[in-house]
C-alpha positions in Angstrom: -19.9 -25.5 -57.2 -19.9 -24.3 -53.6 -21.8 -21.1 -52.7 -19.6 -18.0 -52.6 -20.0 -17.6 -48.8 -19.0 -21.1 -48.1 -15.9 -20.7 -50.2 -15.1 -17.4 -48.4 -15.5 -19.1 -45.0 -13.0 -21.7 -46.0 -10.5 -19.1 -47.1 -10.9 -17.2 -43.8 -10.4 -20.4 -41.8 -7.2 -21.1 -43.8 -5.9 -17.7 -42.9 -6.9 -18.2 -39.3 -5.1 -21.6 -39.3 -2.0 -20.1 -40.9 -1.9 -17.4 -38.2 -2.1 -20.2 -35.6 -5.4 -18.7 -34.3 -7.2 -21.5 -32.5 -10.6 -20.3 -33.7 -12.7 -21.3 -36.8 -15.8 -19.8 -38.3 -18.9 -21.8 -39.2 -22.4 -21.0 -40.5 -25.5 -22.0 -38.6 -29.1 -21.0 -39.1 -28.3 -17.8 -41.0 -25.7 -16.6 -38.5 -21.9 -17.0 -38.3 -20.4 -18.6 -35.2 -16.9 -18.8 -33.7 -15.8 -22.3 -32.8 -13.0 -22.8 -30.2 -11.9 -24.9 -27.3 -12.5 -22.8 -24.2 -12.6 -23.1 -20.3 -15.9 -24.5 -19.1 -18.8 -22.2 -19.3 -20.3 -21.1 -15.9 -22.7 -23.9 -14.8 -21.2 -26.5 -17.1 -20.0 -29.8 -15.5 -17.4 -31.9 -17.2 -14.5 -34.1 -16.2 -12.3 -31.9 -18.4 -11.4 -28.3 -17.6 -12.0 -27.3 -21.3 -14.6 -28.0 -23.9 -15.3 -27.0 -27.6 -18.0 -24.3 -27.9 -19.8 -22.6 -30.7 -20.2 -18.9 -29.9 -22.9 -16.9 -31.6 -22.3 -13.1 -31.8 -25.5 -12.5 -33.8 -23.3 -11.9 -36.9 -25.4 -12.3 -40.2 -24.2 -15.0 -42.6 -23.2 -12.8 -45.5 -19.9 -11.5 -46.9 -20.0 -8.3 -44.9 -20.7 -10.3 -41.7 -17.8 -12.6 -42.5 -15.4 -9.6 -42.2 -16.7 -8.9 -38.7 -16.5 -12.6 -37.8 -12.9 -12.8 -38.9 -12.0 -9.8 -36.8 -13.8 -11.3 -33.8 -12.0 -14.7 -34.4 -8.6 -13.0 -34.2 -9.6 -11.1 -31.1 -10.8 -14.4 -29.4 -7.6 -16.1 -30.6 -5.5 -13.5 -28.8 -7.4 -14.0 -25.5 -6.9 -17.8 -25.8 -3.2 -17.5 -26.6 -2.7 -15.1 -23.6 -4.9 -17.3 -21.4 -7.0 -14.3 -20.5 -10.3 -15.5 -21.9 -13.3 -15.2 -19.5 -16.9 -15.8 -20.1 -18.6 -12.4 -20.1 -21.9 -11.1 -21.4 -20.5 -10.8 -24.9 -19.6 -14.4 -25.2 -22.5 -15.9 -23.2 -25.0 -13.8 -25.1 -28.6 -14.7 -24.2 -27.4 -17.3 -21.7 -26.1 -14.6 -19.5 -29.7 -13.6 -18.9 -31.1 -17.1 -19.0 -28.8 -18.2 -16.3 -29.4 -14.9 -14.4 -25.6 -14.3 -14.0 -25.2 -10.7 -12.7 -22.2 -8.5 -13.3 -19.8 -7.8 -10.5 -20.9 -4.1 -10.5 -24.6 -5.0 -10.1 -23.8 -7.3 -7.1 -21.6 -4.6 -5.6 -24.7 -2.3 -5.6 -26.5 -5.0 -3.4 -23.4 -5.8 -1.4 -24.1 -3.5 1.6 -27.7 -4.7 2.0 -26.7 -8.3 1.8 -23.7 -7.9 4.2 -25.7 -6.3 6.9 -28.4 -9.0 6.8 -25.9 -11.3 8.5 -23.9 -8.7 10.4 -25.0 -6.3 13.1 -24.1 -2.7 12.3 -21.3 -1.7 14.5 -18.2 0.5 14.0 -16.2 -2.6 13.5 -18.6 -4.2 11.0 -18.9 -0.9 9.1 -15.1 -0.7 8.9 -14.9 -4.3 7.7 -17.6 -3.8 5.0 -15.8 -0.7 3.7 -12.5 -2.7 3.6 -14.1 -5.5 1.6 -16.1 -3.2 -0.7 -13.2 -0.9 -1.7 -10.9 -3.9 -2.5 -13.4 -5.7 -4.7 -14.1 -2.4 -6.5 -10.4 -1.7 -6.9 -9.3 -5.1 -8.2 -12.3 -6.3 -10.3 -14.0 -5.1 -13.5 -17.6 -4.1 -12.7 -18.7 -5.0 -16.2 -17.5 -8.6 -15.9 -20.0 -11.3 -15.0 -19.7 -12.4 -11.4 -18.4 -15.9 -12.3 -15.7 -18.0 -10.6 -13.5 -17.6 -13.7 -13.7 -13.8 -13.8 -13.0 -13.5 -10.1 -10.1 -15.9 -10.2 -8.7 -14.0 -13.2 -9.0 -10.7 -11.3 -7.0 -12.2 -8.4 -4.3 -13.6 -10.7 -3.8 -10.2 -12.3 -2.8 -8.6 -9.0 1.0 -8.5 -8.9 1.7 -7.5 -5.3 1.4 -10.3 -2.8 -0.3 -8.4 0.1 -2.7 -6.7 -2.3 -3.7 -10.1 -3.7 -4.1 -11.6 -0.2 -6.3 -8.6 0.9 -8.4 -8.9 -2.3 -8.8 -12.7 -1.7 -10.2 -12.0 1.8 -12.7 -9.5 0.3 -13.7 -11.7 -2.6 -14.2 -14.7 -0.3 -16.8 -12.7 1.7 -18.4 -11.5 -1.5 -18.8 -15.0 -2.9 -20.2 -16.4 0.4 -22.9 -13.7 0.4 -23.9 -14.2 -3.2 -23.4 -18.0 -3.2 -20.8 -18.0 -5.9 -18.9 -21.3 -5.7 -15.2 -20.6 -5.6 -12.1 -22.3 -4.3 -9.5 -19.8 -3.0 -7.3 -22.2 -1.1 -4.3 -21.6 -3.5 -4.6 -17.8 -2.9 -5.3 -17.7 0.8 -1.8 -18.1 2.2 -0.4 -15.2 4.1 2.6 -13.8 2.2 6.0 -14.4 3.7 7.5 -11.1 2.4 8.4 -8.8 5.2 7.4 -5.4 3.9 7.6 -3.6 7.3 10.4 -1.2 8.1 10.3 -0.8 11.8 12.1 2.5 12.7 14.5 2.7 15.6 14.2 5.3 18.4 16.7 7.5 16.5 14.8 7.0 13.2 11.6 8.2 14.9 13.2 11.3 16.4 15.0 12.1 13.2 11.7 11.7 11.3 10.0 14.1 13.6 12.5 16.8 12.7 12.2 16.0 9.0 8.9 17.8 9.1 10.5 21.1 10.0 13.3 20.5 7.5 10.5 20.2 4.8 9.0 23.5 5.9 12.4 25.2 5.8 13.4 23.8 2.4 10.1 24.1 0.5 9.5 26.9 -2.0 8.0 30.3 -1.1 5.0 29.8 -3.4 2.7 28.2 -0.8 -1.0 28.7 -0.3 -1.3 30.9 2.8 -4.3 28.9 4.0 -2.3 25.6 4.2 1.2 26.9 4.8 1.2 25.7 8.4 -0.7 22.4 7.9 2.5 20.4 8.2 2.4 21.1 12.0 -0.8 19.1 12.3 0.7 16.1 10.4 3.8 16.3 12.5 1.6 16.2 15.6 -0.1 13.1 14.2 3.3 11.5 13.6 4.4 12.1 17.2 1.1 10.7 18.6 1.4 7.6 16.5 5.0 7.1 17.7 4.2 7.7 21.4 1.0 5.7 21.8 1.1 3.1 18.9 -2.3 4.2 17.9 -4.2 3.3 14.7 -4.3 6.6 12.7 -8.1 6.4 12.7 -8.1 6.6 16.6 -6.8 10.2 16.4 -9.6 11.4 14.1 -12.7 9.8 15.5 -14.2 12.0 18.2 -10.9 12.9 19.9 -11.3 13.9 23.6 -9.2 17.1 23.4 -10.3 18.4 26.8 -9.0 15.3 28.5 -5.7 15.3 26.6 -5.0 18.9 27.7 -6.5 18.5 31.2 -4.3 18.9 34.3 -6.1 15.9 35.7 -4.5 13.7 33.0 -1.5 13.0 35.2 -0.7 9.7 33.4 -0.8 11.5 30.0 -3.2 9.0 28.4 -5.1 9.4 25.1 -8.7 8.4 25.2 -9.8 6.3 22.2 -13.4 6.8 21.3 -16.0 4.0 21.7 -16.8 4.3 17.9 -13.3 3.1 16.9 -12.5 -0.3 15.7 -12.0 -2.1 19.0 -14.1 0.2 21.2 -13.0 2.7 23.9 -9.8 2.5 25.9 -7.1 4.8 27.5 -3.8 4.4 25.8 -0.7 5.0 27.8 2.5 6.5 26.3 5.6 4.3 26.0 8.1 7.2 26.2 6.6 10.1 28.1 9.6 12.3 27.4 8.6 12.3 23.7 5.4 14.1 24.6 7.3 17.1 25.7 10.0 16.9 23.1 7.4 16.6 20.3 5.2 19.3 21.9 2.2 17.1 21.6 0.0 19.0 24.1 0.3 22.3 22.2 -3.3 23.7 22.0 -2.6 25.2 18.6 -2.1 21.7 17.0 -5.2 20.4 18.7 -7.3 23.2 17.3 -5.9 22.4 13.8 -7.0 18.8 14.4 -10.5 19.9 15.3 -10.7 22.2 12.2 -9.7 19.3 10.0 -12.2 16.9 11.5 -15.1 19.3 11.2 -14.7 19.1 7.5 -15.5 15.3 7.6 -18.5 13.2 8.3 -17.4 11.1 11.3 -19.8 8.3 10.2 -18.5 8.2 6.6 -15.8 5.7 6.3 -14.7 6.9 2.9 -14.1 10.5 4.3 -12.3 9.2 7.4 -10.2 6.9 5.2 -9.3 9.8 2.9 -8.1 11.7 6.0 -6.0 8.7 7.0 -4.5 8.4 3.6 -3.2 11.9 3.9 -1.1 10.7 6.9 0.6 8.3 4.6 0.9 11.0 1.9 2.8 13.2 4.4 5.1 10.4 5.4 6.1 10.0 1.7 6.2 13.8 1.1 8.9 14.4 3.8 10.9 11.4 2.7 10.3 8.8 5.5 11.1 5.2 4.5 8.6 3.7 6.9 4.8 3.9 7.0 2.3 5.1 9.7 1.5 1.5 10.8 5.2 0.8 11.2 5.1 3.1 14.2 2.4 0.9 15.7 4.4 -2.2 15.1 7.4 -0.5 16.5 5.5 0.3 19.7 4.6 -3.3 20.2 8.2 -4.5 19.7 9.7 -1.8 22.0 7.1 -2.8 24.7 8.4 -6.4 24.4 12.0 -5.3 24.6 11.3 -3.2 27.6 9.8 -6.2 29.4 6.2 -5.0 29.4 3.8 -8.0 29.9 2.2 -9.0 26.6 -1.3 -8.7 28.0 -0.6 -5.1 29.1 0.9 -4.2 25.8 -1.9 -5.8 23.8 -4.6 -4.0 25.9 -2.8 -0.7 25.4 -2.8 -1.2 21.6 -6.5 -2.3 21.6 -6.2 -5.9 20.3 -6.1 -9.4 21.7 -3.0 -11.2 22.9 -3.3 -13.6 20.0 -3.1 -10.8 17.5 -0.3 -9.2 19.4 1.9 -12.3 19.3 0.8 -13.6 15.8 0.8 -10.4 13.8 3.1 -7.9 15.5 5.9 -10.0 16.7 6.4 -11.4 13.2 7.9 -8.1 12.2 10.7 -8.5 14.8 13.5 -7.6 12.4 17.2 -8.8 12.8 18.2 -5.4 14.2 15.4 -5.5 16.7 16.3 -9.1 17.7 19.9 -8.0 18.2 18.8 -5.1 20.3 16.6 -7.4 22.4 19.3 -9.9 22.9 21.9 -7.3 23.7 19.6 -5.7 26.2 18.9 -9.1 27.8 22.7 -9.8 28.0 23.3 -6.3 29.5 20.6 -7.0 32.0 22.2 -10.4 32.8 25.6 -8.7 33.1 24.1 -6.1 35.5 22.7 -8.9 37.6 26.0 -10.8 37.6 27.7 -7.5 38.6 25.3 -7.0 41.4 25.9 -10.5 42.6 29.6 -10.0 42.5 29.3 -6.7 44.4 27.0 -8.4 46.9 29.5 -11.2 47.4 32.3 -8.6 47.8 30.2 -6.8 50.4 29.6 -10.0 52.3 33.3 -10.7 52.4 34.0 -7.2 53.5 31.4 -7.5 56.1 33.0 -10.7 57.4 36.4 -9.0 57.4 35.1 -6.1 59.4 33.4 -8.5 61.9 36.8 -10.1 62.4 38.4 -6.7 62.9 35.8 -5.8 65.5 36.3 -9.0 67.3 40.1 -8.5 67.2 39.7 -5.0 68.6 37.5 -6.2 71.4 40.0 -8.9 72.4 42.8 -6.3 72.4 40.7 -3.9 74.6 40.1 -6.7 77.1 43.7 -7.7 77.1 44.9 -4.1 77.7 42.4 -3.6 80.4 43.8 -6.5 82.3 
């Protein structure tokens, strides 16, 4: 006669098998364990990618504990079937502490200190760190152990290509700092999807006037304190279109006095030294838009300063929140392009207008390599057509000038002959 518990374990295992749950229950040293074939445990080395493991959840070997073990077996079976099983603290048990595997959340708490041990604190490095930190926090579970499997699983659960690519960049830095062995080669390719929508000149002008349409069509129940705030965000829109600025470059220590100064005859915008690529003077592409969009109106600049005073200039989270409001306003008034699309559009128009690449790159505050590699890849079909048509028009103009020049030369020769003929007639008549 088999003991009652042993018989009950057999019955449970039969039910698990009938349900095609690839997990069984066994008794060992007064506890119940789950047995299953699982991905290799962190730190295990094997020629195979999977191995059979006995998992102890500290469930007592009695009839009441068997009920709990059966529930856990079904739960583990679901994870295996869905291919979502990861080794976390629950399944590693004491080994999680013995192997000193920290959770992602705990390592994120140390991330800043570790990052700036190998990076000098500058505006650019602060910005990079914030970029990495926010993406790791957004796409991973802080309670998961910081294992290769968990991080890979987090990446694979990201649907959007660009979001996944950006997360990979951040996780790569994270793993390097904390010496987590991980191979991200299969996830590091830049997506081919063209998600940019570069607006035409007409689109930009129409978009500017969509702000006033929004103000005209909105309801009357508007908070008096913010009823005119749309004017500031329309100003931001216009500045991004005219100068191809990064949104951040409008909010970090803007030199309002210079922008409104009579000495600013070239109508340049001074980008502060604490911005991503340091200080520079940005020139406008279309000066006429400055007047059309009323970008030197002191009222809007005062609104900008009021908004900035609410934020800590050294706090990347607060500045980023301000920048996100720019995107929010683009969506609110119904634009089908994004703030950064205006920057890309500036680069493309500069190319079409024949501005040397070095000059355009310097004006946008990045290298020639970035200008050609990143920005020109968004050269849409419509933009290529425009560039080709303008080049053909320019060629036709040159041909026309050549034809006119040839005609003038021929006319000049004819007039010379006429003059010679008149001279001959005068000589003949005088004799």
